[in-house]
Wavefront OBJ file of the C-alpha trace (Angstrom):
o trace
v -32.898 65.589 8.012
v -29.087 65.020 8.616
v -27.821 63.163 11.593
v -27.586 66.769 13.133
v -30.884 66.977 13.038
v -31.590 64.035 15.554
v -31.039 66.780 18.807
v -33.025 64.107 21.069
v -31.065 61.878 19.768
v -28.435 62.962 19.076
v -25.949 59.965 20.699
v -27.099 57.641 18.417
v -27.211 59.688 15.438
v -23.717 60.503 16.336
v -22.734 56.290 16.811
v -24.201 55.376 13.593
v -22.485 58.250 11.635
v -18.978 57.193 13.110
v -19.731 53.933 12.395
v -21.372 55.218 8.302
v -17.966 56.894 8.939
v -15.454 53.736 9.114
v -17.321 51.302 7.325
v -18.742 49.108 10.219
v -22.381 49.622 10.218
v -23.657 46.664 11.295
v -25.841 44.421 9.057
v -28.736 44.649 10.718
v -29.972 46.675 14.015
v -32.648 46.447 16.140
v -33.798 50.097 17.488
v -36.209 49.892 20.348
v -37.912 51.982 22.562
v -41.038 53.892 23.731
v -43.004 55.002 20.704
v -42.501 58.615 19.423
v -38.853 58.129 20.728
v -37.792 58.605 17.085
v -37.066 55.738 15.746
v -38.614 56.050 12.627
v -36.676 59.347 12.042
v -32.950 57.918 12.726
v -33.782 54.974 10.200
v -34.535 56.806 7.394
v -31.948 59.471 8.291
v -29.304 56.191 8.079
v -31.604 54.916 4.305
v -30.591 58.292 3.167
v -27.088 58.884 4.293
v -25.989 55.283 3.101
v -27.483 57.118 -0.548
v -26.964 60.378 -0.621
v -24.861 61.616 -3.600
v -24.017 64.920 -1.890
v -22.685 64.436 1.479
v -20.239 62.028 3.257
v -21.771 60.069 5.854
v -24.229 62.378 5.965
v -27.474 63.329 3.873
v -27.800 66.473 2.665
v -32.027 66.239 2.387
v -31.832 67.542 -1.131
v -30.864 65.797 -2.897
v -32.749 63.165 -5.606
v -32.352 59.915 -3.579
v -32.567 62.162 -0.148
v -35.578 63.308 -1.554
v -36.997 59.972 -2.565
v -35.908 58.468 0.437
v -38.066 61.180 2.284
v -41.074 60.520 -0.382
v -40.497 56.907 0.147
v -40.113 55.884 -3.387
v -36.758 55.304 -3.314
v -36.133 51.820 -5.336
v -33.441 50.773 -2.725
v -35.044 51.901 0.573
v -37.808 49.065 1.444
v -40.214 49.447 3.862
v -41.974 46.643 5.851
v -45.364 46.983 7.879
v -48.488 45.919 9.969
v -51.173 46.478 6.864
v -53.991 44.042 8.283
v -56.605 45.456 10.035
v -55.184 42.451 12.808
v -51.962 44.635 12.811
v -49.716 41.673 12.247
v -47.282 41.576 9.401
v -47.538 38.609 7.232
v -45.715 35.838 5.664
v -46.408 37.479 2.159
v -45.469 40.696 2.726
v -41.831 39.308 4.219
v -41.576 37.216 1.001
v -42.300 40.281 -1.005
v -39.987 42.315 1.065
v -36.997 39.271 1.104
v -36.831 39.617 -2.700
v -36.542 42.704 -2.883
v -33.368 43.596 -1.000
v -32.313 40.486 -2.706
v -32.458 42.674 -5.723
v -29.359 44.651 -7.369
v -29.565 47.899 -6.350
v -31.160 49.620 -9.033
v -29.300 53.030 -8.129
v -25.963 51.824 -7.453
v -26.048 52.258 -3.355
v -27.222 50.490 -0.418
v -30.581 48.674 -0.268
v -31.625 49.459 3.108
v -35.080 47.032 4.143
v -36.776 49.003 7.245
v -39.034 47.190 9.597
v -41.977 49.337 11.737
v -43.740 47.885 14.391
v -41.097 44.826 14.258
v -43.374 43.387 16.890
v -46.305 42.581 14.534
v -44.403 39.830 12.614
v -46.560 36.633 13.124
v -44.713 33.166 13.708
v -44.282 32.327 9.906
v -43.826 35.781 9.249
v -40.627 36.161 11.723
v -38.842 33.011 11.420
v -39.269 33.567 7.383
v -37.369 36.765 8.006
v -35.177 34.856 10.048
v -33.072 33.357 6.418
v -32.840 36.805 5.647
v -30.735 37.929 9.025
v -28.910 34.468 8.431
v -28.269 35.375 4.953
v -28.173 38.483 4.569
v -27.610 40.248 1.033
v -24.463 42.543 0.221
v -24.603 45.869 0.386
v -27.885 46.007 2.534
v -28.593 47.375 6.371
v -31.622 46.012 7.609
v -33.295 47.923 10.487
v -35.878 46.083 13.392
v -37.731 49.114 14.918
v -40.305 48.073 18.099
v -41.377 49.534 21.205
v -42.131 45.343 22.398
v -38.681 43.702 21.730
v -39.658 40.903 24.502
v -42.449 40.180 21.166
v -39.541 38.907 18.705
v -38.068 35.643 18.353
v -35.003 35.149 20.160
v -32.924 34.101 17.064
v -34.249 37.371 15.424
v -32.849 38.969 19.018
v -29.548 37.866 18.338
v -29.160 38.494 14.725
v -29.366 42.009 15.399
v -26.900 45.528 16.635
v -29.414 46.842 19.606
v -29.783 50.259 19.859
v -31.926 51.888 23.374
v -34.613 54.802 22.388
v -34.291 54.280 26.159
v -36.681 52.108 28.612
v -39.584 50.397 27.062
v -42.242 49.196 29.291
v -40.926 45.899 29.138
v -37.920 46.677 31.433
v -35.220 44.419 32.621
v -35.735 40.547 32.931
v -35.394 39.414 36.224
v -31.875 37.518 35.648
v -30.400 40.957 34.304
v -28.428 42.172 37.536
v -27.212 38.420 38.533
v -25.749 38.452 34.823
v -24.238 42.330 34.847
v -22.851 41.288 38.360
v -21.056 37.917 36.408
v -19.827 39.504 33.267
v -18.404 42.563 35.740
v -16.349 40.261 37.631
v -15.252 38.508 34.868
v -14.013 41.479 33.244
v -12.279 42.725 36.370
v -10.309 39.676 36.195
v -8.553 41.050 33.224
v -7.480 39.369 29.793
v -6.939 35.974 31.623
v -8.586 33.622 28.796
v -9.042 30.562 29.055
v -8.857 30.244 33.242
v -11.220 33.528 32.950
v -13.621 31.471 30.854
v -13.859 28.270 33.239
v -14.239 30.763 35.790
v -17.233 32.285 34.657
v -18.471 28.532 32.992
v -18.484 27.299 36.556
v -19.968 30.857 38.422
v -23.244 30.163 35.049
v -23.224 26.561 35.132
v -24.287 26.426 38.827
v -26.000 29.777 38.572
v -28.210 27.587 35.801
v -28.791 24.417 37.740
v -30.171 26.811 40.866
v -32.348 28.101 37.958
v -33.213 24.426 37.017
v -34.353 23.593 40.001
v -36.233 26.522 41.252
v -38.114 26.315 38.008
v -39.057 22.420 38.946
v -40.270 23.098 42.287
v -41.980 25.747 41.153
v -43.951 23.772 37.927
v -43.709 21.184 40.984
v -46.852 23.067 42.999
v -48.660 24.247 40.553
v -49.432 21.033 38.896
v -49.971 19.430 42.335
v -52.780 22.098 42.359
v -54.203 21.205 38.835
v -54.304 17.191 39.899
v -55.724 18.253 43.164
v -58.700 20.133 41.331
v -58.881 17.327 38.144
v -61.705 14.645 39.260
v -61.291 12.812 35.805
v -58.271 10.009 36.167
v -57.324 10.349 32.725
v -56.749 14.209 33.293
v -54.812 13.399 36.373
v -52.726 10.727 34.609
v -51.869 13.580 31.312
v -51.055 15.890 33.993
v -48.741 14.004 35.472
v -46.808 12.859 32.154
v -46.725 16.545 31.558
v -44.531 17.145 34.115
v -40.793 17.277 32.990
v -41.743 18.039 29.397
v -43.029 21.550 31.300
v -39.908 21.656 33.302
v -38.006 21.628 30.806
v -39.876 24.041 28.603
v -39.952 26.380 31.697
v -36.195 26.450 32.349
v -35.231 26.436 28.158
v -37.098 29.482 28.350
v -36.107 31.236 31.338
v -32.269 30.421 30.253
v -33.348 31.486 26.762
v -33.418 35.101 28.538
v -30.058 34.826 30.948
v -28.627 34.832 27.478
v -30.397 37.536 25.937
v -28.874 39.432 28.950
v -25.421 38.193 28.249
v -25.762 38.984 24.588
v -26.642 42.389 25.346
v -23.787 42.893 27.703
v -21.602 42.142 24.676
v -23.827 44.167 22.226
v -22.978 47.321 24.377
v -18.702 46.349 24.610
v -19.570 46.595 20.649
v -21.190 49.741 20.675
v -18.623 50.998 22.863
v -16.026 50.316 21.137
v -17.165 52.866 18.883
v -17.417 55.604 22.105
v -21.214 55.073 22.268
v -23.093 57.612 24.865
v -24.721 55.809 27.678
v -28.044 56.480 26.288
v -27.483 54.095 22.964
v -26.799 50.993 25.479
v -29.072 48.216 26.281
v -27.621 48.005 29.493
v -26.423 51.365 30.963
v -25.710 50.100 34.087
v -23.391 48.256 33.530
v -21.719 51.002 31.149
v -18.904 51.760 32.969
v -17.487 47.602 33.210
v -18.461 47.180 29.621
v -16.176 50.495 28.770
v -13.364 48.865 30.935
v -13.963 45.937 28.171
v -14.272 48.319 25.149
v -10.729 49.425 26.184
v -9.030 46.078 25.585
v -10.721 45.586 22.326
v -10.410 45.744 19.076
v -13.953 46.430 16.676
v -12.938 43.163 15.368
v -12.855 41.587 18.384
v -16.173 42.697 20.124
v -17.938 41.982 17.146
v -16.208 38.046 16.972
v -17.759 38.053 20.767
v -20.950 38.468 19.976
v -20.588 36.570 16.985
v -19.604 33.579 19.899
v -23.083 34.487 21.921
v -25.024 33.859 19.146
v -23.554 30.676 18.396
v -24.202 29.517 21.618
v -27.504 30.659 21.597
v -27.918 28.452 18.488
v -25.999 25.416 19.945
v -28.354 25.212 22.488
v -31.328 25.552 20.056
v -29.949 22.509 18.450
v -29.959 20.543 21.525
v -26.423 20.296 21.992
v -25.215 19.117 25.232
v -25.701 22.666 27.374
v -22.466 22.174 29.572
v -20.259 21.502 25.779
v -22.551 24.561 23.932
v -22.085 27.305 26.765
v -18.084 25.947 27.482
v -17.176 25.833 23.529
v -18.984 29.121 23.086
v -17.165 31.416 26.169
v -13.732 29.498 25.400
v -14.536 32.138 22.101
v -14.345 35.126 24.089
v -11.613 37.527 23.998
v -11.176 39.416 26.998
l 1 2 3 4 5 6 7 8 9 10 11 12 13 14 15 16 17 18 19 20 21 22 23 24 25 26 27 28 29 30 31 32 33 34 35 36 37 38 39 40 41 42 43 44 45 46 47 48 49 50 51 52 53 54 55 56 57 58 59 60 61 62 63 64 65 66 67 68 69 70 71 72 73 74 75 76 77 78 79 80 81 82 83 84 85 86 87 88 89 90 91 92 93 94 95 96 97 98 99 100 101 102 103 104 105 106 107 108 109 110 111 112 113 114 115 116 117 118 119 120 121 122 123 124 125 126 127 128 129 130 131 132 133 134 135 136 137 138 139 140 141 142 143 144 145 146 147 148 149 150 151 152 153 154 155 156 157 158 159 160 161 162 163 164 165 166 167 168 169 170 171 172 173 174 175 176 177 178 179 180 181 182 183 184 185 186 187 188 189 190 191 192 193 194 195 196 197 198 199 200 201 202 203 204 205 206 207 208 209 210 211 212 213 214 215 216 217 218 219 220 221 222 223 224 225 226 227 228 229 230 231 232 233 234 235 236 237 238 239 240 241 242 243 244 245 246 247 248 249 250 251 252 253 254 255 256 257 258 259 260 261 262 263 264 265 266 267 268 269 270 271 272 273 274 275 276 277 278 279 280 281 282 283 284 285 286 287 288 289 290 291 292 293 294 295 296 297 298 299 300 301 302 303 304 305 306 307 308 309 310 311 312 313 314 315 316 317 318 319 320 321 322 323 324 325 326 327 328 329 330 331 332 333 334 335
């Protein structure tokens, strides 16, 4: 199949083809959307186009390379799927996959690694796979396919350019509308880099403070009920000791959801610099705002913004002080 054969996902196919023509493909993609939405077929076409001997920035479907990809026997296209009865992708499979993509291309083209049903990566496999995304091999494109992106590690999500194949069952997080409003307001102020970054920092910090306070109140209520139901003194003492840890853990999970929505915004700006259609975007409701930002940026600047958000998330995961991590990250954002 060529890109033009994907009529149901024409905008996505066109987006990938433009990236290929301009040499601006990401090193890792996440194709997410309902099962049967055409994610696997388009990933296969991308693998063919990256290695086709006849067509320019497309797949001819007829050359030896395209045929090998279609038949699942191309030596430079690697598939990773759940194999066990448990429907899990295990660490042994990931290690074999990583070893393959780190080899030199056998046919002189681009190596492509495709992970079908990526939500089936178990914890050990996901952590091992993360190493490949952190240090992607040269001349390699990795594509993860999933109908349940919420089951993937945030650190994996943060290293992939996400392309939506329609709404998933997970829907939007509870924080999406507020993130969109904050960033739309930030973008509407125009390219006032430092003053705008500090205003956004103040607004984001105040909102996160509110989330933390609400989390504390909710956990306190839950634990009060647990204490009332527990008769053993030692068990009651243990529940009380866990209070701060539970508040912090649940707050960090909520903060990561906020950062996930922020990443989605800036990921959409990257796509908009390549004139992506609304149906490709993670936040189609913010298409006008992200398009406005994209009109002021080069593709390189848009990618740098995504990298700044990634660095901010990584800093927070390393327990860097929240205020410092947010300030450093937001000051790197180009408007």
